[in-house]
C-alpha positions as CSV (number, residue, x, y, z in Angstrom):
1,M,17.3,-136.6,12.6
2,R,14.2,-135.1,14.1
3,I,14.2,-132.2,11.6
4,K,14.1,-134.7,8.8
5,L,11.3,-136.6,10.4
6,H,9.4,-133.3,10.9
7,E,9.8,-132.3,7.3
8,T,8.2,-135.6,6.2
9,T,5.1,-135.2,8.4
10,D,1.7,-134.4,6.9
11,K,1.3,-131.2,8.9
12,H,4.7,-129.8,7.7
13,I,4.0,-130.6,4.1
14,M,0.5,-129.0,4.3
15,A,1.9,-125.9,5.9
16,S,4.6,-125.6,3.3
17,I,2.0,-125.9,0.5
18,K,-0.1,-123.2,2.1
19,A,2.9,-120.9,2.5
20,A,3.8,-121.4,-1.1
21,Y,0.3,-120.7,-2.3
22,R,0.1,-117.5,-0.1
23,Q,3.4,-116.3,-1.4
24,A,2.3,-116.9,-5.0
25,A,-1.1,-115.1,-4.5
26,F,0.2,-112.2,-2.4
27,P,0.5,-109.7,-5.3
28,L,-3.2,-110.4,-6.2
29,I,-4.7,-109.4,-2.9
30,P,-3.9,-105.7,-3.1
31,S,-5.0,-105.7,-6.7
32,L,-8.4,-107.2,-5.7
33,V,-8.8,-104.6,-3.0
34,E,-7.9,-101.8,-5.3
35,N,-10.2,-103.1,-8.0
36,A,-13.1,-103.2,-5.4
37,K,-12.4,-99.6,-4.4
38,T,-12.3,-98.5,-8.0
39,H,-15.6,-100.3,-8.7
40,I,-17.3,-98.6,-5.7
41,A,-16.0,-95.1,-6.8
42,H,-17.3,-95.8,-10.3
43,N,-20.7,-96.7,-9.0
44,K,-20.8,-93.6,-6.7
45,E,-20.1,-91.4,-9.7
46,I,-23.0,-93.0,-11.6
47,I,-25.4,-92.6,-8.7
48,K,-24.3,-89.0,-8.2
49,H,-25.4,-88.2,-11.7
50,L,-28.7,-90.1,-11.4
51,I,-29.5,-88.3,-8.1
52,D,-28.9,-84.9,-9.9
53,I,-31.3,-86.1,-12.7
54,T,-33.9,-87.1,-10.1
55,L,-33.7,-83.7,-8.3
56,F,-33.9,-81.8,-11.6
57,L,-37.1,-83.7,-12.7
58,G,-38.6,-83.3,-9.2
59,R,-38.0,-79.5,-9.0
60,H,-39.5,-79.0,-12.5
61,C,-42.5,-81.3,-11.9
62,L,-41.6,-83.4,-14.9
63,P,-42.5,-87.1,-15.4
64,F,-39.8,-89.6,-15.1
65,R,-40.9,-92.4,-17.4
66,G,-42.3,-92.6,-20.9
67,H,-44.8,-95.0,-22.6
68,K,-42.0,-97.1,-24.2
69,E,-38.5,-97.2,-22.8
70,S,-36.8,-99.9,-24.8
71,K,-33.4,-99.1,-26.3
72,E,-34.9,-99.1,-29.8
73,E,-37.1,-96.1,-29.0
74,D,-36.0,-92.6,-29.8
75,M,-38.0,-91.1,-26.8
76,R,-37.5,-93.3,-23.7
77,G,-38.7,-91.0,-21.0
78,N,-37.1,-87.9,-19.3
79,F,-35.0,-89.9,-16.9
80,K,-33.3,-92.2,-19.4
81,D,-33.0,-89.4,-22.0
82,L,-31.3,-87.1,-19.5
83,A,-29.0,-90.0,-18.5
84,T,-28.1,-90.5,-22.1
85,L,-27.4,-86.7,-22.5
86,L,-25.2,-86.6,-19.4
87,A,-23.3,-89.7,-20.6
88,K,-21.7,-87.5,-23.3
89,Y,-19.9,-85.6,-20.6
90,S,-19.4,-88.4,-18.0
91,P,-17.2,-91.5,-18.9
92,A,-18.5,-93.4,-15.8
93,L,-22.2,-93.0,-16.9
94,A,-21.3,-93.7,-20.5
95,S,-19.6,-96.9,-19.7
96,H,-22.5,-98.0,-17.5
97,I,-25.1,-97.3,-20.2
98,T,-23.0,-99.2,-22.7
99,E,-22.7,-102.2,-20.3
100,V,-26.4,-102.2,-19.7
101,E,-27.1,-102.2,-23.5
102,I,-24.7,-105.1,-24.1
103,K,-25.4,-107.3,-21.1
104,G,-29.0,-106.4,-20.5
105,R,-30.4,-108.2,-17.4
106,K,-27.1,-109.9,-16.7
107,T,-25.7,-106.8,-15.0
108,H,-26.9,-104.3,-12.4
109,N,-29.1,-101.7,-14.1
110,F,-29.3,-98.3,-12.2
111,L,-31.7,-96.9,-14.9
112,S,-34.6,-99.3,-14.4
113,W,-38.0,-98.1,-13.0
114,Q,-37.3,-99.9,-9.7
115,R,-34.1,-98.0,-9.2
116,Q,-35.8,-94.7,-10.1
117,N,-38.4,-95.3,-7.4
118,Q,-35.7,-96.1,-4.9
119,L,-33.9,-92.9,-5.7
120,I,-37.2,-91.0,-5.3
121,Q,-37.9,-92.7,-2.0
122,A,-34.4,-92.1,-0.7
123,I,-34.5,-88.4,-1.6
124,S,-38.0,-88.1,-0.1
125,T,-36.8,-89.7,3.2
126,N,-33.9,-87.3,3.3
127,I,-36.1,-84.3,2.8
128,R,-38.6,-85.5,5.4
129,N,-35.9,-86.1,7.9
130,T,-34.6,-82.6,7.3
131,I,-38.0,-81.1,7.8
132,K,-38.4,-83.1,11.0
133,Q,-35.2,-81.7,12.3
134,E,-36.2,-78.1,11.4
135,L,-39.5,-78.6,13.1
136,I,-37.8,-79.8,16.2
137,N,-35.7,-76.7,16.2
138,A,-38.7,-74.4,15.5
139,T,-41.0,-76.1,18.1
140,Y,-44.1,-74.2,17.1
141,F,-45.8,-74.5,13.7
142,S,-49.1,-74.1,11.9
143,V,-50.8,-76.3,9.2
144,S,-52.8,-75.7,6.0
145,L,-54.9,-78.6,4.7
146,D,-57.2,-79.1,1.8
147,T,-58.7,-81.8,-0.5
148,T,-59.3,-81.9,-4.2
149,F,-60.0,-84.2,-7.1
150,D,-57.0,-85.3,-9.2
151,I,-57.0,-86.2,-12.8
152,S,-57.9,-89.8,-12.0
153,R,-61.0,-88.6,-10.1
154,K,-59.6,-89.5,-6.7
155,E,-60.0,-87.3,-3.7
156,I,-56.6,-86.2,-2.6
157,L,-55.7,-84.7,0.8
158,S,-52.7,-82.3,0.9
159,M,-51.1,-81.0,4.1
160,V,-48.6,-78.1,4.3
161,I,-46.7,-77.1,7.5
162,R,-45.6,-73.6,8.1
163,Y,-42.8,-72.8,10.6
164,I,-39.9,-70.4,11.2
165,N,-36.3,-71.7,11.0
166,K,-33.4,-69.3,11.7
167,G,-35.6,-66.3,11.2
168,I,-36.9,-67.5,7.8
169,V,-40.6,-68.6,7.2
170,Y,-40.9,-71.9,5.5
171,E,-43.9,-73.7,4.0
172,R,-43.4,-77.4,3.4
173,L,-45.7,-79.9,1.7
174,V,-45.3,-82.9,3.9
175,A,-48.2,-85.3,2.8
176,I,-50.4,-86.1,-0.2
177,R,-52.8,-88.9,0.6
178,E,-55.9,-90.4,-1.0
179,T,-59.0,-90.2,1.1
180,L,-62.3,-91.9,0.5
181,L,-64.3,-89.7,3.0
182,T,-64.3,-86.0,3.5
183,T,-66.1,-85.8,6.9
184,G,-64.5,-83.8,9.7
185,Q,-63.8,-86.8,11.8
186,H,-62.1,-88.7,9.0
187,L,-60.0,-85.7,8.0
188,F,-59.0,-85.2,11.7
189,N,-57.9,-88.9,11.9
190,M,-55.7,-88.4,8.8
191,F,-54.3,-85.2,10.2
192,D,-53.5,-86.8,13.5
193,G,-51.8,-89.8,11.7
194,I,-49.6,-87.5,9.6
195,C,-48.5,-85.6,12.7
196,K,-47.6,-88.9,14.4
197,E,-45.5,-90.0,11.4
198,M,-43.7,-86.6,11.6
199,N,-43.3,-86.9,15.4
200,L,-45.2,-83.6,15.8
201,N,-46.8,-82.8,19.2
202,W,-49.6,-80.8,17.7
203,R,-51.6,-80.8,20.9
204,E,-48.9,-78.6,22.5
205,H,-47.1,-76.9,19.7
206,L,-49.7,-76.2,17.0
207,V,-50.6,-72.5,17.0
208,G,-52.8,-72.2,13.9
209,H,-54.6,-74.1,11.2
210,S,-55.9,-72.8,7.9
211,F,-58.7,-74.5,5.9
212,D,-61.4,-73.4,3.4
213,G,-65.0,-72.7,4.2
214,A,-66.4,-76.2,3.6
215,A,-68.7,-77.5,6.3
216,S,-66.4,-80.5,7.0
217,M,-63.6,-78.0,7.6
218,R,-65.0,-75.0,9.4
219,G,-68.0,-76.6,11.1
220,N,-68.4,-75.6,14.7
221,Y,-69.4,-79.0,15.9
222,N,-68.3,-81.7,13.4
223,G,-65.7,-79.7,11.4
224,L,-62.0,-80.4,11.3
225,Q,-61.2,-77.2,13.1
226,A,-63.7,-78.1,15.9
227,F,-61.9,-81.4,16.6
228,I,-58.5,-79.7,16.7
229,R,-59.7,-76.8,18.9
230,E,-61.2,-79.4,21.3
231,Q,-57.8,-80.7,22.1
232,N,-55.7,-77.5,21.6
233,Q,-57.4,-74.2,22.4
234,S,-54.3,-72.3,21.3
235,A,-54.6,-73.5,17.7
236,I,-56.6,-70.7,16.1
237,Y,-58.6,-71.4,12.9
238,V,-57.8,-69.0,10.0
239,W,-59.9,-68.8,7.0
240,C,-58.7,-66.6,4.1
241,Y,-60.5,-63.2,4.2
242,A,-60.3,-62.8,0.4
243,H,-61.9,-66.2,0.0
244,R,-64.8,-65.3,2.4
245,L,-65.4,-62.1,0.4
246,S,-65.4,-64.0,-2.9
247,L,-68.0,-66.5,-1.5
248,I,-70.2,-63.5,-0.5
249,I,-70.0,-62.3,-4.2
250,V,-71.0,-65.8,-5.4
251,D,-74.0,-65.7,-3.2
252,A,-75.0,-62.3,-4.3
253,V,-74.8,-63.1,-8.1
254,S,-77.0,-66.1,-7.5
255,S,-79.5,-64.5,-5.0
256,C,-82.4,-63.6,-7.4
257,L,-83.7,-64.1,-10.9
258,E,-82.3,-60.9,-12.3
259,A,-78.8,-61.5,-11.0
260,R,-78.8,-65.1,-12.4
261,D,-80.1,-63.8,-15.8
262,L,-77.4,-61.1,-15.9
263,F,-74.4,-63.3,-15.4
264,G,-75.9,-66.2,-17.2
265,N,-76.3,-64.0,-20.3
266,L,-72.7,-62.7,-19.9
267,E,-71.4,-66.3,-20.0
268,L,-73.7,-67.0,-23.0
269,L,-72.3,-63.9,-24.7
270,F,-68.7,-65.0,-24.1
271,D,-69.4,-68.4,-25.5
272,F,-71.3,-67.0,-28.5
273,I,-68.6,-64.5,-29.6
274,G,-65.6,-66.4,-28.4
275,S,-66.5,-69.7,-30.2
276,S,-66.1,-68.3,-33.7
277,K,-63.2,-66.5,-35.4
278,K,-65.7,-64.6,-37.5
279,R,-67.5,-63.2,-34.5
280,I,-64.3,-62.3,-32.7
281,G,-63.2,-60.5,-35.9
282,L,-66.5,-58.6,-36.1
283,Y,-66.3,-57.6,-32.4
284,S,-62.7,-56.3,-32.9
285,N,-63.6,-54.4,-36.0
286,F,-66.5,-52.7,-34.4
287,Q,-64.3,-51.7,-31.4
288,K,-62.0,-50.0,-33.8
289,I,-64.9,-48.1,-35.4
290,R,-66.6,-47.2,-32.1
291,Y,-63.5,-46.5,-30.0
292,P,-60.6,-45.6,-32.3
293,Q,-58.5,-44.1,-29.5
294,M,-59.0,-46.9,-27.0
295,P,-57.1,-50.2,-26.8
296,Q,-59.1,-53.3,-27.8
297,R,-60.8,-55.3,-25.1
298,R,-61.6,-59.0,-25.0
299,L,-64.7,-60.5,-23.4
300,K,-64.1,-62.2,-20.0
301,R,-65.5,-65.6,-18.9
302,V,-67.6,-65.6,-15.8
303,S,-65.7,-68.3,-14.0
304,T,-66.9,-70.2,-10.9
305,T,-63.4,-70.4,-9.4
306,R,-62.0,-66.9,-10.3
307,W,-64.5,-64.8,-8.5
308,S,-63.1,-61.5,-9.7
309,S,-64.2,-62.5,-13.2
310,H,-67.7,-61.4,-12.4
311,S,-66.5,-57.8,-12.0
312,S,-64.2,-57.8,-15.0
313,A,-66.7,-59.5,-17.3
314,L,-69.4,-57.0,-16.5
315,L,-67.0,-54.0,-16.8
316,T,-65.9,-55.2,-20.3
317,V,-69.5,-55.4,-21.5
318,L,-70.4,-52.0,-20.3
319,E,-67.3,-50.4,-21.7
320,T,-67.7,-52.0,-25.2
321,F,-71.5,-52.0,-25.1
322,D,-71.9,-50.4,-28.6
323,A,-69.5,-52.8,-30.3
324,I,-71.2,-55.8,-28.6
325,I,-74.6,-54.8,-29.9
326,D,-73.2,-54.2,-33.4
327,T,-71.8,-57.7,-33.5
328,P,-75.1,-59.7,-33.2
329,D,-77.0,-57.1,-35.2
330,D,-74.5,-57.5,-38.1
331,L,-74.9,-61.3,-37.9
332,Q,-78.6,-61.1,-38.1
333,S,-78.5,-59.0,-41.2
334,D,-75.9,-61.3,-42.8
335,S,-77.6,-63.9,-45.2
336,T,-74.8,-66.4,-44.6
337,T,-75.6,-66.7,-40.9
338,D,-77.1,-70.0,-40.0
339,R,-80.5,-70.2,-38.1
340,V,-79.0,-71.3,-34.8
341,C,-76.5,-68.4,-34.7
342,C,-79.3,-66.0,-35.7
343,V,-81.6,-67.1,-32.9
344,K,-78.7,-66.8,-30.3
345,A,-77.8,-63.3,-31.6
346,N,-81.4,-62.2,-31.4
347,S,-81.8,-63.5,-27.8
348,I,-78.6,-61.8,-26.7
349,M,-79.6,-58.5,-28.3
350,D,-83.1,-58.6,-26.7
351,Y,-81.7,-59.0,-23.2
352,L,-78.9,-56.4,-23.6
353,L,-81.3,-53.8,-25.0
354,S,-83.6,-54.0,-22.0
355,E,-83.9,-51.7,-19.0
356,R,-83.7,-54.7,-16.6
357,F,-80.2,-55.4,-17.9
358,V,-79.2,-51.8,-17.4
359,L,-80.6,-51.6,-13.9
360,T,-79.1,-54.9,-12.8
361,S,-75.7,-54.2,-14.3
362,L,-75.5,-50.8,-12.7
363,L,-76.5,-52.3,-9.3
364,F,-73.7,-54.8,-9.5
365,T,-71.3,-52.2,-10.8
366,N,-71.9,-50.2,-7.6
367,I,-71.3,-53.3,-5.5
368,F,-68.2,-54.3,-7.4
369,N,-66.8,-50.8,-7.0
370,L,-66.9,-51.4,-3.3
371,T,-65.8,-55.1,-3.1
372,S,-63.2,-55.3,-5.9
373,P,-60.7,-52.9,-4.2
374,L,-61.3,-54.7,-0.9
375,S,-60.6,-58.1,-2.6
376,K,-57.3,-56.8,-4.1
377,F,-56.3,-55.3,-0.8
378,L,-56.9,-58.5,1.1
379,Q,-54.8,-60.5,-1.4
380,G,-51.9,-58.0,-1.1
381,K,-48.6,-59.4,0.1
382,N,-48.1,-56.7,2.8
383,A,-51.7,-56.0,3.7
384,D,-52.2,-54.0,6.9
385,L,-54.2,-56.3,9.2
386,L,-55.7,-53.6,11.3
387,A,-56.6,-51.7,8.1
388,A,-58.2,-54.9,6.7
389,V,-60.5,-55.3,9.7
390,N,-61.5,-51.6,9.5
391,Y,-61.9,-51.8,5.7
392,I,-64.4,-54.6,6.0
393,K,-66.4,-52.7,8.6
394,D,-66.4,-49.6,6.3
395,I,-67.6,-51.7,3.3
396,L,-70.4,-53.1,5.4
397,M,-71.5,-49.6,6.3
398,K,-71.4,-48.4,2.7
399,V,-73.5,-51.5,1.6
400,E,-76.0,-50.8,4.3
401,D,-76.2,-47.1,3.2
402,L,-77.1,-48.3,-0.3
403,R,-80.3,-49.9,1.0
404,N,-82.7,-47.0,0.9
405,D,-85.1,-45.3,-1.5
406,T,-82.7,-42.4,-2.1
407,Q,-79.9,-44.6,-3.4
408,F,-82.4,-46.6,-5.5
409,T,-83.6,-43.3,-7.0
410,E,-80.0,-42.5,-7.8
411,L,-79.7,-45.9,-9.5
412,Q,-82.8,-45.1,-11.7
413,N,-81.2,-41.8,-12.7
414,N,-78.0,-43.5,-13.7
415,K,-80.1,-45.9,-15.8
416,D,-81.9,-43.1,-17.5
417,K,-78.5,-41.4,-18.2
418,F,-77.1,-44.6,-19.8
419,I,-80.2,-45.1,-22.0
420,E,-80.2,-41.4,-22.9
421,S,-76.6,-41.7,-24.1
422,K,-77.5,-44.6,-26.4
423,K,-80.8,-43.3,-27.7
424,N,-79.4,-42.2,-31.1
425,D,-78.2,-45.8,-31.8
426,F,-80.4,-48.2,-29.8
427,S,-83.8,-48.4,-28.3
428,F,-84.3,-50.2,-25.0
429,T,-87.2,-52.4,-23.9
430,P,-89.0,-50.8,-20.8
431,L,-89.2,-52.6,-17.5
432,I,-92.4,-54.7,-17.4
433,Q,-94.0,-56.9,-14.9
434,N,-93.9,-60.6,-15.4
435,K,-97.2,-61.8,-16.9
436,R,-97.2,-65.0,-14.8
437,I,-97.7,-64.4,-11.1
438,K,-96.8,-67.2,-8.8
439,R,-99.6,-68.0,-6.4
440,V,-98.4,-69.1,-2.9
441,K,-100.7,-71.4,-1.0
442,K,-102.3,-69.9,2.0
443,M,-101.2,-71.8,5.1
444,S,-103.4,-72.5,8.1
445,G,-103.2,-69.6,10.6
446,E,-102.4,-67.0,8.0
447,V,-104.7,-64.0,8.0
448,S,-103.9,-62.7,4.5
449,L,-101.9,-63.5,1.4
450,D,-99.0,-61.3,0.2
451,E,-100.3,-59.1,-2.5
452,P,-98.3,-59.2,-5.8
453,I,-96.5,-55.9,-6.6
454,S,-98.0,-54.5,-9.8
455,N,-95.4,-51.8,-10.4
456,P,-92.4,-53.3,-12.2
457,L,-90.0,-50.7,-10.7
458,D,-91.2,-51.5,-7.2
459,S,-90.9,-55.2,-7.9
460,F,-87.3,-54.8,-9.0
461,K,-86.6,-52.7,-5.9
462,V,-88.0,-55.4,-3.6
463,N,-87.1,-58.6,-5.4
464,T,-83.7,-57.6,-6.8
465,Y,-82.2,-54.4,-5.3
466,F,-83.0,-55.0,-1.7
467,T,-82.5,-58.8,-2.0
468,V,-79.0,-58.5,-3.3
469,L,-78.0,-55.9,-0.7
470,D,-79.5,-57.9,2.1
471,I,-77.6,-61.0,1.1
472,I,-74.3,-59.1,1.0
473,T,-75.0,-57.4,4.4
474,T,-76.0,-60.7,6.0
475,Q,-73.1,-62.6,4.6
476,I,-70.5,-60.0,5.7
477,K,-71.8,-60.1,9.2
478,E,-71.9,-63.8,9.3
479,R,-68.5,-64.6,7.7
480,F,-66.5,-61.8,9.3
481,N,-67.6,-62.1,12.9
482,E,-64.8,-64.6,13.9
483,H,-63.0,-64.3,17.2
484,S,-59.7,-63.8,15.2
485,S,-60.3,-60.1,14.7
486,P,-58.6,-59.2,18.1
487,L,-55.7,-61.3,17.2
488,L,-55.3,-59.6,13.8
489,K,-55.4,-56.2,15.4
490,D,-52.6,-57.2,17.8
491,L,-50.5,-58.7,15.1
492,S,-50.8,-55.5,13.0
493,L,-48.7,-53.7,15.6
494,F,-45.7,-55.6,14.3
495,Q,-45.9,-54.1,10.9
496,R,-43.4,-51.4,10.1
497,R,-46.0,-48.7,9.6
498,R,-47.4,-49.3,13.1
499,I,-43.9,-49.5,14.7
500,K,-43.0,-46.1,13.1
501,E,-46.3,-44.6,14.3
502,I,-45.7,-45.8,17.9
503,A,-42.1,-44.5,17.8
504,E,-43.2,-41.1,16.6
505,N,-45.9,-40.8,19.2
506,N,-43.4,-41.1,22.1
507,F,-43.9,-44.8,22.4
508,S,-47.6,-44.5,23.1
509,M,-49.6,-47.6,22.2
510,P,-53.1,-48.9,22.9
511,I,-53.7,-49.7,26.5
512,D,-55.3,-53.0,25.6
513,A,-52.6,-54.1,23.2
514,F,-51.8,-57.8,22.9
515,E,-54.8,-58.8,25.1
516,G,-56.2,-60.7,22.0
517,L,-52.9,-62.6,21.8
518,E,-53.0,-63.4,25.5
519,A,-56.6,-64.7,25.2
520,I,-55.5,-67.3,22.7
521,Y,-51.8,-67.9,23.6
522,G,-52.0,-67.2,27.3
523,K,-50.0,-70.4,28.2
524,F,-47.1,-69.0,26.1
525,I,-47.1,-65.3,26.6
526,S,-48.4,-62.5,28.9
527,A,-49.9,-59.3,27.5
528,K,-48.1,-57.2,30.1
529,N,-44.7,-58.6,29.4
530,L,-45.3,-58.5,25.7
531,R,-46.1,-54.8,25.9
532,L,-42.8,-54.1,27.7
533,E,-40.8,-56.1,25.3
534,F,-42.6,-54.6,22.3
535,L,-41.7,-51.0,23.4
536,Q,-38.1,-52.0,23.9
537,F,-38.2,-53.6,20.4
538,V,-39.7,-50.4,18.9
539,S,-37.0,-48.2,20.6
540,I,-34.1,-50.1,18.8
541,Y,-35.9,-51.2,15.6
542,F,-34.9,-48.3,13.4
543,K,-31.3,-48.3,14.7
544,F,-31.0,-51.9,13.4
545,E,-32.7,-50.9,10.1
546,T,-30.2,-48.1,9.4
547,L,-27.2,-50.5,9.6
548,T,-27.4,-51.4,6.0
549,K,-23.6,-51.9,5.6
550,L,-20.6,-52.2,7.9
551,P,-18.7,-49.0,8.6
552,N,-15.0,-48.6,7.9
553,K,-14.1,-48.6,11.6
554,L,-16.2,-50.3,14.2
555,H,-14.4,-49.0,17.3
556,D,-12.6,-45.7,18.0
557,D,-10.0,-47.2,20.4
558,I,-9.8,-51.0,19.8
559,D,-6.9,-51.4,22.3
560,S,-8.8,-49.9,25.2
561,I,-11.7,-52.2,24.4
562,L,-9.8,-55.5,23.9
563,H,-7.2,-55.0,26.6
564,F,-8.2,-56.2,30.1
565,E,-5.5,-55.7,32.8
566,T,-4.7,-58.5,35.2
567,D,-3.7,-57.9,38.9
568,E,-0.1,-58.5,38.1
569,E,-0.1,-56.0,35.3
570,E,-1.8,-53.5,37.4
571,E,0.7,-54.0,40.2
572,K,3.6,-53.7,37.8
573,E,2.2,-50.5,36.4
574,N,2.0,-49.1,39.9
575,Y,5.7,-50.0,40.4
576,I,6.6,-48.3,37.1
577,K,4.8,-45.2,38.2
578,K,6.7,-45.2,41.5
579,Y,9.9,-45.7,39.5
580,N,9.2,-42.8,37.3
581,G,8.5,-40.7,40.3
582,R,11.6,-41.7,42.2
583,R,13.9,-41.6,39.3
584,K,13.7,-37.9,39.4
585,A,14.8,-38.3,43.1
586,G,17.8,-40.5,42.2
587,V,16.4,-44.0,43.3
588,A,17.3,-47.0,41.2
589,Y,14.6,-49.2,39.4
590,D,15.7,-52.4,41.2
591,D,15.2,-50.7,44.6
592,V,11.7,-49.9,43.7
593,L,11.0,-53.6,42.7
């Protein structure tokens, strides 16, 4: 009776209805779960392909998007075009692209520019976290920082971190930021902010920083390096030696009127001949006539950023001098040449066929013969640091040796020989004094005025020859007197050549070795301890170097090396020895044990 009453209650009826519904829907639940997993796997497959596309475009520095990306366009940008290409080999990506084209905004679109930015940001975050972890493991690091204008005329700051991870040196670009100011204080604030974002304790772990020679970078008081050194004395400032030498050459080629005229006319010559196919053809033809056995040369531009171009441009002109003179001479005699071209050709010929051109070009040839090999040496991948320091001193001495009357007389003789070799073809304008003499106002307290030099040769010696050499000498002394020279000499000991030299000299090394390192990094290392460790390193270095491949057998007796007897084994072995000894006397083995 009670069962019947219970079956008619509302609670029982409702429970029965729910149970019936659950039993009817039970087969759908696993199906829904399976469908969700399939959908997730499908989306993962799509995202995997899109990540590969993002990595490919990033590695090759290619733009992601195009000007028009609608489905009616043939070219929709690199990202979407690569996705369409991969869809031919990926059913998952093909179905997604088809779904996007059919449903449009009614479905999730993994190809939109917002999703592209999210992929880029996700990969960037992953790379940054990896670099952070490597920096934590490396502990010590150095930085290189510079600013430049981009194509949109904005000043952009870039920062590169250099560190060692698992024995391999890495250089990572960690920041590209827009900056409105380039003062040392503002650059320091940006540097400090980037280090905080990367969780870098630069005040303790920064061991070096490298910038260019701008005043805001290398200034001793308000430069970026000064602000860093103020809080971290162990962070040594490094300025590229090849860059310093190039700036010295730039100052030299702009130091006086004759130098500016020389390289200005070389640039004018390049523009004049290189801007016309006809003139290029004439120049090539005259080279074939004048130098039939030599390869053809092309004129070089005197660039303001490629400093070695000064040497190569001057060398090309001197080596193909006859063909260069023939080119404007032929243009002047050609009735089809227009008046502007004729005037330029005449102006170039007048300058090149003058003694002042020959004297100035031979002067800079002597200078480039000294500085060009040094520049190439400093840019070498495996340059010897100690040799570099001594090489610079040697060049300074040679430049100073040029500054005397004997060397100037030698320059005159070379000029006369050059003109003598060309006398059958050309005539040169002699060196003359400028007609207009600049009068300098006599200041109060001055006793006498400087008398003008009437001899044109003496004027060239004083105002050009000595001036250029003085500029180079002064600049070398000023730019290469940094306190980093002792550090470079100490680091040179770690080069293979120096290690071999020390090993062959019975491990004899300079008595003051590594004192430069201790002066800078004294809180990390001691010169005395470093000398001892270095000699130990030298003694085993070449043994490690000879192990180029594994031998066939590492150990002669592997059993004796790997087997370590325990006390029980040793005791048992003693019993066995006793047994073997007593067996001859007729004693049983059990009696021995």
